N, C-alpha and C positions, 0 to 999 in steps of 0.2 A: 206490353205492346209489341216488343220484339218477338216474343213467342208466337203471337198471332201472325206477325209478318212472315216468320219462317213456316208456319203451318199453311198460310195462304200460298206462299211460294212453292212449297212441296206439292200442294193440291194442284196448282196450275201446271207445274212441271209434269206431274203424273198424267193429267188430262191431255196435255200437249203431246206426251209420248204416245198415249193411246191413239190420239187422233192422227199423229204422224204415221203410225203403223197402219191405221185404217185407210189413209189416203193413198197408199200404194195398192197395187192390185191385190185382192184378197187371197188369190191362189194362182198357181200355175194353171194354164188351160188344161181342162180334163180331157183325156182321150175320148174320142167318139166311140160309142158302142161299148159292148162288154158289160159285165155285171156292175162295175163301179163307174163306168163312163157316163157322162151326161149326153143326152140326145141334143140334136140341133134345136129342137123346140125349148128344151130346158135352158140351153145356153142363151138363146134369144131372150127368154123371159128374165134371166138373171141380168143380162146386159141392159134391158129396159129398166129394171128396178135400180140398178146401179146408176144409170143416167139420171133417173128421176131424183134420187137422193143426192147425187153429186151437185146438181144445180142448187138444191136447197143449202147444202153445206157450203158451197162457194159463196152464196149470198150472205150467210151468217159469218163466214170468214172475212169477207169485205167489211161488214159492219164492225167486227171485232178489231180489225186493223184501224178503222176510223176512230174507234173508242180508245185504242192504245195511243194513237197520235194525240188525241185530246188529253189523255192522261199525261203524256210527256210534256205537253204545253203547260198543264197545271203544275207539274212538278218543277218546271223550269222558272216559274214565277219567283220574283224576289221574296214575296210573302205568300207562300202557298196556303190555300184554305184546306184544312184537314178534312172537313165534311164534304167538300166537293170532290176531293181525291177518293175518299171512301165511297162516295156515291158512284163515281166513275169505275172504281174497282168492282163494285157490286154489279154494275151493268155488264162489265166484261165477263165476270163469273157467270152471270145468267146466260149470256150468249154462248159461252163454252158449254154450259149445262145443256142448252138446247141442241147444240151440235152433237154432243155425246148421246142425247136421246135419239136423234136421227140415226146415229150409228147403230144403236140397239134395234130400232125399228127396221132398218135395212137388213140387219143380220137375221132377224126372225122372218122377214118377208122372203129373203133368199132361201133360207132353210125350208120354208114351206113348199118351195118348188122342187126340192130334192127328195130322193128316196132316203130311207133311214141310213143306209150305208154311205151314201154320198154326203148326207148331213154330218155324219161323224167325221169324214175326211175333211170336209169344209171347215168344221169347227176346229179340228186339230191344226190345220194349216193357218187358220186365222190366229189361233193362240200363239203359234210359233212366230208369225209376223209381228204380233204385238210385243212378244218378249224380245225379239231382235231389235225392234224400235226402241224399247226401253233401254236395252244394253247399249245401243248406238248413242242415245242421248247421254247416258251415264259416262260414256267414254269421252264425250266432248268437254267435260269439265276438267 
């Protein structure tokens, strides 16, 4: 039982770190023009994509916070029901999974708007942000 709890905690921690890194701007603004720079049209397209997915992520995040509060209430009961707690954890994990799927969808949609060179730069900067987010979270413990 304890092993599963630690595995669950590690999975939620990792997914939270990835989401934290994604919630920050995915990259510094690209210079306009030039071989590696994004055009105004590309920047507007990426902004629209980001706004579209941000609304969905915000909605899922609110639902997750509600489920976490419900989980806390279940845990604070004098005689907590093990199956209700497991069910609530499963709901939270599903919401986190859907949030991560949105992140992947957004990533590929943004990449489709970029040239191959820009896509490589975008991917590298995104990886650095994710790694910095993981490192930041690790340092909090």
